[in-house]
C-alpha positions in Angstrom: -22.3 -40.7 0.6 -18.5 -40.0 -0.5 -19.7 -40.4 -4.2 -22.5 -37.7 -3.7 -20.2 -35.6 -2.0 -17.5 -35.7 -4.6 -20.2 -35.0 -7.5 -21.4 -32.0 -5.6 -17.8 -30.8 -5.4 -17.2 -31.4 -9.3 -20.4 -29.4 -10.0 -19.3 -26.4 -7.9 -15.8 -26.3 -8.8 -16.2 -24.5 -12.4 -18.1 -21.5 -10.2 -15.5 -21.6 -7.5 -12.6 -21.3 -10.2 -14.6 -18.5 -12.0 -15.0 -16.5 -8.8 -11.2 -16.9 -7.9 -10.3 -15.6 -11.4 -13.2 -13.1 -12.0 -11.3 -10.4 -14.2 -11.1 -7.0 -12.6 -12.6 -4.0 -14.5 -10.4 -1.3 -12.7 -6.8 -1.8 -12.0 -4.5 0.6 -10.1 -0.7 0.3 -10.1 1.5 2.4 -7.8 5.0 2.6 -9.0 8.4 3.5 -6.9 7.9 7.0 -8.0 4.6 7.1 -6.2 6.1 5.2 -3.3 8.8 8.3 -2.9 5.9 10.7 -2.7 4.2 8.6 0.0 7.6 8.2 1.6 7.9 12.0 2.1 4.7 12.3 3.8 4.9 9.3 5.7 8.3 10.2 7.3 6.7 13.3 8.8 3.9 11.3 10.1 6.3 8.9 11.7 8.4 11.7 13.1 5.1 13.1 14.8 4.3 9.6 16.3 7.9 9.2 17.7 7.8 12.7 19.3 4.8 11.4 21.3 6.5 8.4 22.6 5.7 7.7 26.5 8.8 6.2 28.6 7.8 4.8 32.1 9.3 6.5 35.0 12.9 4.9 35.7 14.1 4.4 39.4 16.4 2.4 41.2 19.3 2.2 43.7 22.9 1.1 43.6 24.5 1.5 46.9 24.1 4.6 48.4 22.9 6.0 44.9 19.2 6.5 44.7 17.9 7.9 41.4 14.2 8.6 39.8 13.9 9.6 36.3 10.4 11.0 35.2 8.6 13.2 32.7 10.6 12.1 29.9 9.9 14.0 26.6 11.1 13.8 23.0 12.6 17.2 22.1 14.1 16.7 18.8 14.2 14.1 16.1 16.7 13.9 13.4 16.0 11.1 10.8 18.5 11.6 8.2 18.6 8.3 6.2 15.1 6.6 5.6 13.9 4.2 3.0 10.5 2.8 1.7 10.3 0.2 -0.8 8.3 -2.9 -2.1 9.0 -6.2 -1.1 7.5 -9.2 -3.0 5.0 -10.6 -2.3 2.8 -8.4 -0.1 4.9 -6.1 1.7 6.1 -2.5 2.1 9.5 -2.2 4.1 10.3 1.1 6.0 13.7 1.5 7.0 15.2 4.5 9.1 19.0 4.3 9.8 21.5 6.5 12.0 18.8 8.5 13.3 18.9 10.4 16.6 16.7 11.3 19.3 17.0 14.0 21.7 15.4 13.8 25.2 14.6 15.9 28.2 13.3 14.7 31.4 13.3 15.3 35.4 15.9 13.9 37.8 15.5 13.2 41.5 19.0 11.9 42.7 20.1 11.2 46.4 23.7 10.2 47.3 24.5 9.9 50.8 23.1 13.2 52.4 23.1 14.9 49.0 19.7 15.5 47.4 19.5 16.9 44.1 16.6 17.5 41.6 16.4 19.2 38.0 16.3 18.0 34.5 18.8 16.4 32.2 19.3 16.5 28.6 20.1 13.2 26.6 20.5 12.2 23.3 20.1 8.6 21.5 22.4 8.0 18.5 22.7 5.5 15.9 18.9 4.7 15.9 18.0 1.9 13.6 14.4 1.0 12.9 13.3 -1.5 10.3 9.4 -2.1 9.9 7.7 -4.4 7.4 3.9 -3.8 6.9 2.1 -6.9 5.2 -0.9 -5.8 3.1 -4.0 -7.9 2.3 -7.5 -7.6 1.3 -9.9 -7.5 4.2 -13.6 -9.2 4.4 -15.1 -6.0 3.0 -12.7 -6.0 0.0 -10.6 -3.2 1.4 -6.8 -3.0 1.4 -5.6 -3.0 4.9 -2.3 -3.4 6.8 -2.9 -6.9 8.2 0.3 -7.5 10.2 3.6 -5.9 11.0 7.1 -6.7 12.1 9.5 -4.3 13.6 13.1 -4.2 15.1 14.5 -1.1 16.8 18.0 -0.7 18.3 20.2 2.2 19.9 23.8 2.2 19.2 24.6 5.0 21.8 23.1 7.1 24.4 24.6 10.3 26.1 23.2 12.4 29.0 24.7 15.7 29.9 24.7 16.5 33.7 25.5 19.7 35.4 25.9 21.0 39.0 28.1 20.2 41.9 27.7 16.5 42.0 28.5 16.4 37.8 31.5 14.1 38.5 29.4 11.9 40.8 26.8 11.6 38.2 29.1 11.0 35.3 30.4 8.1 37.5 27.3 6.7 38.3 25.0 7.6 35.1 25.8 4.2 33.5 22.8 2.7 35.3 20.5 5.7 34.1 22.2 5.4 30.6 21.3 1.7 30.3 17.9 1.9 31.8 16.7 4.8 29.5 18.4 3.0 26.6 16.4 0.0 27.1 13.2 1.9 27.9 13.3 3.9 24.8 14.1 1.1 22.2 11.3 -0.9 23.9 8.8 2.1 23.1 9.5 2.6 19.4 8.1 -0.4 17.9 4.9 -0.5 19.9 4.2 3.1 18.9 5.0 2.5 15.2 2.7 -0.5 15.6 -0.3 1.5 16.7 0.4 4.1 14.1 0.2 1.4 11.3 -2.6 -1.1 12.6 -4.7 1.4 13.9 -4.1 5.0 12.4 -3.0 4.1 8.9 -5.8 1.6 8.6 -8.1 4.5 9.6 -6.7 6.2 6.6 -7.4 3.2 4.2 -10.9 3.2 5.7 -11.4 6.4 3.7 -11.3 4.5 0.5 -14.6 3.9 -0.9 -15.5 0.3 -1.4 -19.3 0.2 -2.0 -20.8 3.8 -2.2 -23.6 5.4 -4.1 -22.8 7.6 -7.4 -26.1 9.3 -7.6 -29.8 8.6 -6.6 -29.8 6.0 -9.4 -26.8 4.0 -9.2 -23.7 2.9 -6.8 -20.2 1.3 -7.7 -18.4 -1.6 -6.0 -14.7 -1.1 -5.7 -13.9 -4.1 -3.6 -10.8 -6.0 -4.1 -11.0 -9.2 -5.8 -7.8 -10.5 -4.3 -4.7 -9.6 -2.3 -2.3 -6.8 -3.6 0.4 -8.2 -6.1 3.8 -6.6 -5.1 6.9 -6.6 -7.2 9.9 -4.8 -6.4 9.0 -1.9 -8.4 5.2 -1.9 -8.4 1.9 -2.5 -6.3 -1.0 -3.8 -8.3 -4.6 -3.6 -7.0 -7.4 -5.5 -8.8 -10.7 -4.0 -8.2 -14.4 -5.6 -9.0 -15.3 -1.9 -10.7 -18.9 -2.7 -11.1 -21.9 -0.3 -11.1 -25.2 -1.6 -9.8 -28.8 -0.3 -9.5 -29.8 1.2 -6.1 -33.2 -0.6 -6.5 -31.4 -4.1 -7.1 -28.1 -3.7 -5.3 -27.3 -7.5 -5.5 -27.8 -7.7 -9.1 -24.7 -8.8 -10.8 -23.5 -8.2 -14.5 -21.1 -11.0 -15.5 -18.1 -9.6 -16.9 -16.7 -10.7 -20.4 -14.8 -8.0 -21.2 -10.9 -7.8 -21.6 -9.0 -7.7 -18.5 -7.0 -4.4 -18.4 -3.1 -4.8 -18.5 -0.6 -2.1 -17.2 2.8 -2.3 -18.6 4.2 1.2 -17.9 6.1 2.5 -14.8 7.0 5.9 -15.6 4.3 7.6 -13.7 3.5 7.6 -10.2 0.1 5.7 -10.5 -2.0 4.1 -13.2 -5.6 3.4 -13.4 -6.8 1.1 -16.0 -10.5 0.6 -16.9 -12.2 -2.1 -19.0 -15.1 -1.8 -21.3 -17.0 -3.9 -18.5 -16.5 -0.5 -16.0 -18.5 1.5 -18.6 -21.0 -1.1 -19.7 -22.1 -1.9 -16.2 -22.8 1.8 -15.5 -25.0 1.9 -18.6 -26.5 -1.4 -17.7 -27.4 -0.2 -14.4 -28.9 3.1 -15.6 -31.0 1.2 -18.0 -32.1 -1.0 -15.3 -33.3 1.9 -13.3 -35.3 3.2 -16.2 -33.6 6.7 -16.5 -32.4 6.6 -20.1 -35.6 8.5 -21.3 -36.3 11.8 -22.0 -39.3 13.7 -22.6 -40.0 16.9 -24.3 -43.2 18.7 -24.7 -45.0 21.9 -25.8 -42.4 24.9 -25.6 -39.2 22.3 -25.0 -39.7 21.2 -28.6 -37.3 23.5 -30.8 -39.8 25.6 -32.9 -38.1 24.7 -36.3 -38.6 21.1 -35.7 -42.1 21.5 -34.4 -43.1 23.2 -37.8 -41.5 20.4 -39.6 -43.0 17.6 -37.7 -46.5 19.4 -38.0 -45.9 19.5 -41.8 -44.9 15.9 -42.1 -47.9 14.8 -40.1 -50.3 17.4 -41.2 -52.8 15.0 -42.7 -53.1 12.9 -39.7 -53.3 15.9 -37.3 -56.0 17.3 -39.7 -58.1 14.3 -39.3 -57.6 13.7 -35.6 -59.1 17.1 -34.5 -60.1 20.6 -35.5 -57.6 21.6 -32.7 -54.4 21.3 -34.8 -52.4 23.7 -32.5 -52.4 21.2 -29.7 -48.8 20.6 -28.4 -46.6 17.9 -29.5 -44.9 15.2 -27.2 -41.5 13.6 -28.2 -40.5 10.6 -26.0 -37.0 9.4 -26.5 -36.3 6.1 -24.7 -33.2 3.7 -24.9 -34.4 0.4 -25.8 -31.4 -1.9 -24.8 -28.5 -1.3 -22.5 -25.9 0.7 -24.4 -22.4 -0.7 -25.2 -19.1 0.9 -24.9 -16.2 0.1 -27.2 -12.6 1.0 -26.6 -10.1 0.9 -29.3 -6.6 2.5 -29.9 -8.5 5.2 -32.1 -10.9 6.4 -29.4 -13.9 5.3 -27.2 -17.5 5.0 -28.4 -21.1 4.3 -27.0 -23.5 2.5 -29.5 -27.2 3.4 -28.4 -30.3 1.8 -29.6 -33.5 3.8 -28.9 -36.9 4.5 -30.0 -38.7 8.0 -30.5 -42.5 8.3 -30.2 -44.0 11.5 -31.5 -47.4 12.2 -30.1 -50.0 15.0 -30.0 -51.5 15.9 -26.6 -55.0 16.9 -27.3 -56.8 18.8 -24.4 -59.3 16.6 -22.4 -58.2 13.6 -24.3 -55.5 10.9 -24.3 -52.3 11.4 -26.4 -52.6 10.3 -29.8 -49.5 8.8 -31.4 -48.6 10.2 -34.8 -45.2 8.0 -35.4 -42.9 5.6 -33.6 -39.5 5.3 -35.2 -36.4 3.4 -34.3 -33.1 5.0 -33.6 -29.4 3.7 -33.9 -26.8 6.2 -32.5 -23.0 6.2 -32.1 -21.5 8.8 -29.4 -17.9 9.5 -29.1 -16.7 9.4 -25.4 -13.8 11.6 -24.1 -12.6 10.2 -20.8 -10.7 12.3 -18.5 -9.7 12.6 -14.8 -10.0 15.5 -12.6 -8.9 15.5 -9.0 -10.2 11.9 -8.1 -13.2 12.3 -10.4 -13.2 10.2 -13.6 -15.6 11.9 -16.1 -17.0 11.3 -19.7 -17.8 14.2 -22.3 -20.2 12.6 -24.9 -20.7 13.9 -28.4 -22.9 12.8 -31.3 -21.1 11.0 -34.1 -23.6 9.1 -36.1 -27.3 9.0 -36.2 -30.0 7.2 -38.2 -33.8 6.7 -37.7 -35.9 4.0 -39.4 -39.4 2.7 -39.3 -39.9 -0.9 -37.9 -43.2 -1.2 -39.9 -42.0 -0.9 -43.7 -39.2 0.5 -45.7 -41.6 2.9 -47.3 -42.1 4.7 -44.1 -38.5 4.8 -43.2 -38.1 6.6 -46.8 -40.8 9.1 -45.5 -39.0 9.8 -42.2 -35.6 10.6 -44.2 -36.7 14.2 -44.2 -36.6 14.3 -40.3 -33.0 12.8 -40.2 -31.2 16.2 -40.0 -33.7 18.2 -37.8 -33.5 15.2 -35.2 -29.9 14.9 -35.3 -29.9 18.9 -34.5 -32.4 18.1 -31.8 -29.8 15.7 -30.2 -26.7 17.8 -30.6 -28.4 20.9 -29.2 -30.8 19.7 -26.8 -30.6 16.2 -25.5 -26.7 16.0 -25.4 -26.3 19.0 -23.0 -28.8 17.4 -20.8 -26.8 14.0 -20.7 -23.5 15.7 -20.4 -24.9 17.6 -17.4 -25.8 14.3 -15.6 -22.3 13.1 -16.3 -20.5 15.9 -15.2 -20.2 14.9 -11.5 -18.2 11.7 -12.6 -17.3 8.9 -10.5 -14.5 8.7 -7.8 -11.5 6.6 -8.4 -10.7 4.7 -5.2 -7.8 6.6 -3.4 -7.9 7.6 0.1 -9.0 11.1 1.4 -6.3 13.7 0.9 -4.8 12.1 -2.1 -5.4 13.5 -5.7 -4.2 13.0 -9.2 -2.2 15.5 -11.2 -0.9 15.7 -14.7 -3.1 13.0 -16.2 -2.7 11.4 -19.5 -5.3 9.1 -21.0 -4.3 6.2 -23.3 -6.4 3.8 -25.2 -6.0 0.3 -26.0 -8.1 -2.6 -27.3 -10.8 -3.2 -24.9 -9.5 -0.9 -22.1 -7.9 2.5 -21.3 -5.2 3.6 -19.0 -5.0 6.8 -17.1 -1.4 7.7 -16.1 -0.8 10.5 -13.7 1.2 11.8 -10.6 -0.2 12.1 -7.0 -0.7 15.1 -5.1 -1.3 15.2 -1.1 -4.1 17.8 -0.9 -4.2 17.0 2.8 -1.5 15.7 5.2 -1.8 12.2 6.7 -2.1 13.6 10.0 -5.0 15.8 8.8 -7.0 12.9 7.7 -6.1 10.5 10.4 -7.2 12.9 13.1 -10.6 13.5 11.3 -11.1 9.7 11.3 -8.9 8.7 14.5 -10.8 5.8 16.4 -12.3 6.7 19.8 -9.8 6.2 22.4 -12.0 3.9 24.4 -12.1 1.5 21.5 -9.6 -1.4 21.5 -6.8 -1.2 19.2 -6.9 -3.8 16.5 -5.1 -7.1 17.1 -2.2 -7.9 14.5 -4.2 -11.1 13.7 -7.3 -9.3 13.0 -6.3 -5.9 11.6 -7.3 -7.2 7.9 -10.8 -8.0 9.1 -12.3 -4.6 10.0 -15.6 -3.2 8.9 -16.5 -0.8 6.3 -15.2 2.7 6.6 -16.6 6.1 6.9 -17.0 6.4 3.1 -19.6 3.5 3.4 
């Protein structure tokens, strides 16, 4: 029994190792420069969260002195010194030092026979907050804040009293100051924990993991492993595989070169391997949409005249009605392949072209069937968050699979068919690719100043980041329902798919 178990393990081990080391087709690197921009937007978010701190009522008795403090509100924050940086292996560290928090609350004081009510202004100075966020991949393959540690302290706290009993208050305010300092420091970390594990995770839910590109294909952007964090960068490895919608579970094995990102000058880098584009072309091929049919008036007049002249004898022998419309069917015969070199990106396409005559009341009669080999140059660019491809015809060749003599006879059709592709077919293809595919970034965050660089087997897009929407705006849009329980720290990395699913 033990021997059979060991044998089974040995058989499964290569597959397990392959799954653990599956190369990513899409890699994203966020650098320290990008983190500086995130810090600015994140600091505004933290200020808004701390302004909503809820402090419990404080009441007590010391001798003949009775006090009740209620309706505590934060009126102002001064977060003068803050820092957000990477910490290997999977952490982000957010520090706030020497901050101040201004408060206002209602007082009810009784000393002997003197009863006084009113408001008190207070300030907490020397506030220090250290927050460490742990990043991980959840079960759905989405980046999440899986855990958090927080420390908060207040160095000094002052309260300003006024009125006839001011000196008495100054003498007895130690109890109030000590109590308020304790209560305030105890509320800072829970507020930031909720902001991180619930609110910020709702922002990360807007990153698409598995979504549809159009009516034919979708894309899988699930993370393959936990993020890799160095002192200067955060690297994310995405599957980056397109799939046909009719067969969503179909997998295409990745044999492409793994993208490598070495640069750190820009805020963010996106690297895409040949597999990223090949899987899209393969998915479209599997869906059977890489075919175009032209008939009648859709066929350019000059080409129609040339075709009728080329096949005049055949047409004349078929029927007296030689004015029957022609039909051209162009269909890709194998999944196209993408090649990325430092000199540029190209797509190789093999197809066949069937030329038929559509006779009225009779089945279409095929005049010729020819093979085509085409190489397209591809210009890849990024706009907003949409990755787009502009294709252009570079090389074109037609030949007959029947005989070399027939291939020679088709030579006169080479130039007009190439013109057909350039003027008729290529605009149709580029119109279909105009929408592009979204790069996995949270909602409200876009790329600017993009630069595309080709390498051997992959390309990189270096860009800066821009917030088109504030964190608060996006979080309020996807804020969890108040009745829903907050994510426990131990389960925050196992949330379900987000609103973009």
